[in-house]
C-alpha positions as protocol buffer text, in pm:
chain_id: "A"
residue {
  index: 1
  type: MET
  ca { x: 15227 y: 20788 z: -10932 }
}
residue {
  index: 2
  type: ASN
  ca { x: 15590 y: 20692 z: -10972 }
}
residue {
  index: 3
  type: LYS
  ca { x: 15766 y: 20373 z: -10867 }
}
residue {
  index: 4
  type: LYS
  ca { x: 15870 y: 20499 z: -10522 }
}
residue {
  index: 5
  type: GLU
  ca { x: 15524 y: 20631 z: -10434 }
}
residue {
  index: 6
  type: SER
  ca { x: 15369 y: 20299 z: -10535 }
}
residue {
  index: 7
  type: ARG
  ca { x: 15611 y: 20107 z: -10314 }
}
residue {
  index: 8
  type: LEU
  ca { x: 15544 y: 20336 z: -10018 }
}
residue {
  index: 9
  type: ARG
  ca { x: 15168 y: 20298 z: -10066 }
}
residue {
  index: 10
  type: ARG
  ca { x: 15203 y: 19919 z: -10062 }
}
residue {
  index: 11
  type: SER
  ca { x: 15419 y: 19937 z: -9750 }
}
residue {
  index: 12
  type: ARG
  ca { x: 15161 y: 20149 z: -9566 }
}
residue {
  index: 13
  type: LYS
  ca { x: 14890 y: 19894 z: -9640 }
}
residue {
  index: 14
  type: THR
  ca { x: 15107 y: 19612 z: -9513 }
}
residue {
  index: 15
  type: ARG
  ca { x: 15203 y: 19793 z: -9195 }
}
residue {
  index: 16
  type: LEU
  ca { x: 14841 y: 19872 z: -9113 }
}
residue {
  index: 17
  type: LYS
  ca { x: 14753 y: 19503 z: -9145 }
}
residue {
  index: 18
  type: ILE
  ca { x: 15048 y: 19403 z: -8927 }
}
residue {
  index: 19
  type: LEU
  ca { x: 14942 y: 19663 z: -8669 }
}
residue {
  index: 20
  type: GLU
  ca { x: 14599 y: 19494 z: -8650 }
}
residue {
  index: 21
  type: LEU
  ca { x: 14770 y: 19160 z: -8587 }
}
residue {
  index: 22
  type: SER
  ca { x: 14979 y: 19319 z: -8309 }
}
residue {
  index: 23
  type: THR
  ca { x: 15285 y: 19102 z: -8362 }
}
residue {
  index: 24
  type: LYS
  ca { x: 15655 y: 19164 z: -8400 }
}
residue {
  index: 25
  type: ARG
  ca { x: 15759 y: 19239 z: -8756 }
}
residue {
  index: 26
  type: LEU
  ca { x: 16062 y: 19156 z: -8963 }
}
residue {
  index: 27
  type: VAL
  ca { x: 16125 y: 19465 z: -9175 }
}
residue {
  index: 28
  type: VAL
  ca { x: 16339 y: 19439 z: -9488 }
}
residue {
  index: 29
  type: TYR
  ca { x: 16483 y: 19731 z: -9680 }
}
residue {
  index: 30
  type: LYS
  ca { x: 16706 y: 19701 z: -9981 }
}
residue {
  index: 31
  type: SER
  ca { x: 16910 y: 19946 z: -10179 }
}
residue {
  index: 32
  type: ASN
  ca { x: 17112 y: 19875 z: -10490 }
}
residue {
  index: 33
  type: SER
  ca { x: 17425 y: 19800 z: -10291 }
}
residue {
  index: 34
  type: ASN
  ca { x: 17303 y: 19677 z: -9948 }
}
residue {
  index: 35
  type: ILE
  ca { x: 17022 y: 19499 z: -9766 }
}
residue {
  index: 36
  type: TYR
  ca { x: 16895 y: 19563 z: -9414 }
}
residue {
  index: 37
  type: ALA
  ca { x: 16669 y: 19366 z: -9178 }
}
residue {
  index: 38
  type: GLN
  ca { x: 16523 y: 19465 z: -8842 }
}
residue {
  index: 39
  type: ILE
  ca { x: 16285 y: 19304 z: -8598 }
}
residue {
  index: 40
  type: ILE
  ca { x: 16058 y: 19567 z: -8445 }
}
residue {
  index: 41
  type: ASP
  ca { x: 15824 y: 19520 z: -8148 }
}
residue {
  index: 42
  type: GLU
  ca { x: 15444 y: 19537 z: -8161 }
}
residue {
  index: 43
  type: THR
  ca { x: 15424 y: 19909 z: -8089 }
}
residue {
  index: 44
  type: GLY
  ca { x: 15673 y: 19996 z: -8362 }
}
residue {
  index: 45
  type: SER
  ca { x: 15888 y: 20197 z: -8127 }
}
residue {
  index: 46
  type: LYS
  ca { x: 16174 y: 19962 z: -8041 }
}
residue {
  index: 47
  type: VAL
  ca { x: 16418 y: 19768 z: -8258 }
}
residue {
  index: 48
  type: LEU
  ca { x: 16478 y: 19428 z: -8100 }
}
residue {
  index: 49
  type: ALA
  ca { x: 16737 y: 19291 z: -8344 }
}
residue {
  index: 50
  type: SER
  ca { x: 16901 y: 19412 z: -8662 }
}
residue {
  index: 51
  type: ALA
  ca { x: 17138 y: 19293 z: -8933 }
}
residue {
  index: 52
  type: SER
  ca { x: 17273 y: 19454 z: -9245 }
}
residue {
  index: 53
  type: THR
  ca { x: 17549 y: 19418 z: -9499 }
}
residue {
  index: 54
  type: LEU
  ca { x: 17707 y: 19734 z: -9359 }
}
residue {
  index: 55
  type: ALA
  ca { x: 17763 y: 19590 z: -9011 }
}
residue {
  index: 56
  type: LYS
  ca { x: 18130 y: 19537 z: -8928 }
}
residue {
  index: 57
  type: ASP
  ca { x: 18094 y: 19167 z: -8855 }
}
residue {
  index: 58
  type: THR
  ca { x: 17923 y: 19092 z: -9188 }
}
residue {
  index: 59
  type: SER
  ca { x: 18090 y: 19341 z: -9420 }
}
residue {
  index: 60
  type: ALA
  ca { x: 18420 y: 19156 z: -9383 }
}
residue {
  index: 61
  type: SER
  ca { x: 18273 y: 18824 z: -9495 }
}
residue {
  index: 62
  type: ILE
  ca { x: 18040 y: 18958 z: -9766 }
}
residue {
  index: 63
  type: LYS
  ca { x: 18211 y: 19081 z: -10079 }
}
residue {
  index: 64
  type: ASN
  ca { x: 17908 y: 19242 z: -10246 }
}
residue {
  index: 65
  type: GLY
  ca { x: 17611 y: 19354 z: -10035 }
}
residue {
  index: 66
  type: GLY
  ca { x: 17367 y: 19383 z: -10322 }
}
residue {
  index: 67
  type: ASN
  ca { x: 17324 y: 19022 z: -10428 }
}
residue {
  index: 68
  type: VAL
  ca { x: 17126 y: 18713 z: -10330 }
}
residue {
  index: 69
  type: GLU
  ca { x: 17413 y: 18555 z: -10139 }
}
residue {
  index: 70
  type: ALA
  ca { x: 17436 y: 18860 z: -9913 }
}
residue {
  index: 71
  type: ALA
  ca { x: 17059 y: 18848 z: -9857 }
}
residue {
  index: 72
  type: LYS
  ca { x: 17082 y: 18483 z: -9752 }
}
residue {
  index: 73
  type: ALA
  ca { x: 17357 y: 18567 z: -9504 }
}
residue {
  index: 74
  type: ILE
  ca { x: 17154 y: 18854 z: -9355 }
}
residue {
  index: 75
  type: GLY
  ca { x: 16846 y: 18631 z: -9330 }
}
residue {
  index: 76
  type: LYS
  ca { x: 17045 y: 18372 z: -9139 }
}
residue {
  index: 77
  type: GLN
  ca { x: 17198 y: 18635 z: -8912 }
}
residue {
  index: 78
  type: ILE
  ca { x: 16867 y: 18806 z: -8825 }
}
residue {
  index: 79
  type: ALA
  ca { x: 16702 y: 18469 z: -8753 }
}
residue {
  index: 80
  type: GLU
  ca { x: 16984 y: 18368 z: -8519 }
}
residue {
  index: 81
  type: LYS
  ca { x: 16963 y: 18699 z: -8333 }
}
residue {
  index: 82
  type: ALA
  ca { x: 16584 y: 18669 z: -8303 }
}
residue {
  index: 83
  type: VAL
  ca { x: 16600 y: 18315 z: -8168 }
}
residue {
  index: 84
  type: ALA
  ca { x: 16863 y: 18428 z: -7917 }
}
residue {
  index: 85
  type: PHE
  ca { x: 16614 y: 18691 z: -7792 }
}
residue {
  index: 86
  type: GLY
  ca { x: 16339 y: 18428 z: -7773 }
}
residue {
  index: 87
  type: ILE
  ca { x: 16148 y: 18552 z: -8077 }
}
residue {
  index: 88
  type: LYS
  ca { x: 16001 y: 18273 z: -8290 }
}
residue {
  index: 89
  type: GLU
  ca { x: 15704 y: 18427 z: -8473 }
}
residue {
  index: 90
  type: VAL
  ca { x: 15712 y: 18750 z: -8672 }
}
residue {
  index: 91
  type: ALA
  ca { x: 15515 y: 18915 z: -8950 }
}
residue {
  index: 92
  type: PHE
  ca { x: 15715 y: 18972 z: -9267 }
}
residue {
  index: 93
  type: ASP
  ca { x: 15718 y: 19338 z: -9374 }
}
residue {
  index: 94
  type: ARG
  ca { x: 15883 y: 19364 z: -9713 }
}
residue {
  index: 95
  type: SER
  ca { x: 15842 y: 19745 z: -9725 }
}
residue {
  index: 96
  type: GLY
  ca { x: 15647 y: 19733 z: -10049 }
}
residue {
  index: 97
  type: PHE
  ca { x: 15919 y: 19549 z: -10241 }
}
residue {
  index: 98
  type: LYS
  ca { x: 15822 y: 19254 z: -10459 }
}
residue {
  index: 99
  type: TYR
  ca { x: 15863 y: 18914 z: -10298 }
}
residue {
  index: 100
  type: HIS
  ca { x: 16130 y: 18824 z: -10547 }
}
residue {
  index: 101
  type: GLY
  ca { x: 16507 y: 18794 z: -10567 }
}
residue {
  index: 102
  type: ARG
  ca { x: 16690 y: 18932 z: -10264 }
}
residue {
  index: 103
  type: VAL
  ca { x: 16377 y: 18978 z: -10053 }
}
residue {
  index: 104
  type: LYS
  ca { x: 16270 y: 18619 z: -10115 }
}
residue {
  index: 105
  type: ALA
  ca { x: 16621 y: 18488 z: -10044 }
}
residue {
  index: 106
  type: LEU
  ca { x: 16631 y: 18672 z: -9711 }
}
residue {
  index: 107
  type: ALA
  ca { x: 16286 y: 18540 z: -9613 }
}
residue {
  index: 108
  type: ASP
  ca { x: 16370 y: 18180 z: -9706 }
}
residue {
  index: 109
  type: SER
  ca { x: 16697 y: 18195 z: -9516 }
}
residue {
  index: 110
  type: ALA
  ca { x: 16525 y: 18337 z: -9208 }
}
residue {
  index: 111
  type: ARG
  ca { x: 16264 y: 18058 z: -9220 }
}
residue {
  index: 112
  type: GLU
  ca { x: 16532 y: 17791 z: -9252 }
}
residue {
  index: 113
  type: ASN
  ca { x: 16706 y: 17925 z: -8942 }
}
residue {
  index: 114
  type: GLY
  ca { x: 16410 y: 17925 z: -8704 }
}
residue {
  index: 115
  type: LEU
  ca { x: 16173 y: 18216 z: -8771 }
}
residue {
  index: 116
  type: VAL
  ca { x: 15807 y: 18145 z: -8843 }
}
residue {
  index: 117
  type: PHE
  ca { x: 15603 y: 18376 z: -9068 }
}
C-alpha cells in the first residue's frame, strides 16, 4: 500500500463515522501549492460553503497558497461563511491527512472564528 492509498483508506473510515453522526462536515484538501475547504451537508450531496487559495478574492491577498499563513486565512474565511449561513457545528474531515501543519492551522483558525468541532 502506498502513501496515497493509505490516506484514502483513512479518509473512507472518517467519512463513514461522520455519516453515522449525520452532521455537516468541514472537508479539507491540500496540495503542495494550495489548500481547499468546503462545508458539505449531511447527505454529502450539496456544498454549503467553500474557500480556497485559488478563489479570486483570496488569491490577491495570499502570496503563497501552500503555507501555514494561507491555511489560517482559509480557515478564517470558511468559518465566516459558515456562520453567515447559520452553521455553527460541523465534523472535521481532514481527508486522511495528518492533523499537523497546514491542516491544524486551518482547523484552529476555523475554531477561533466561530465553528465548533
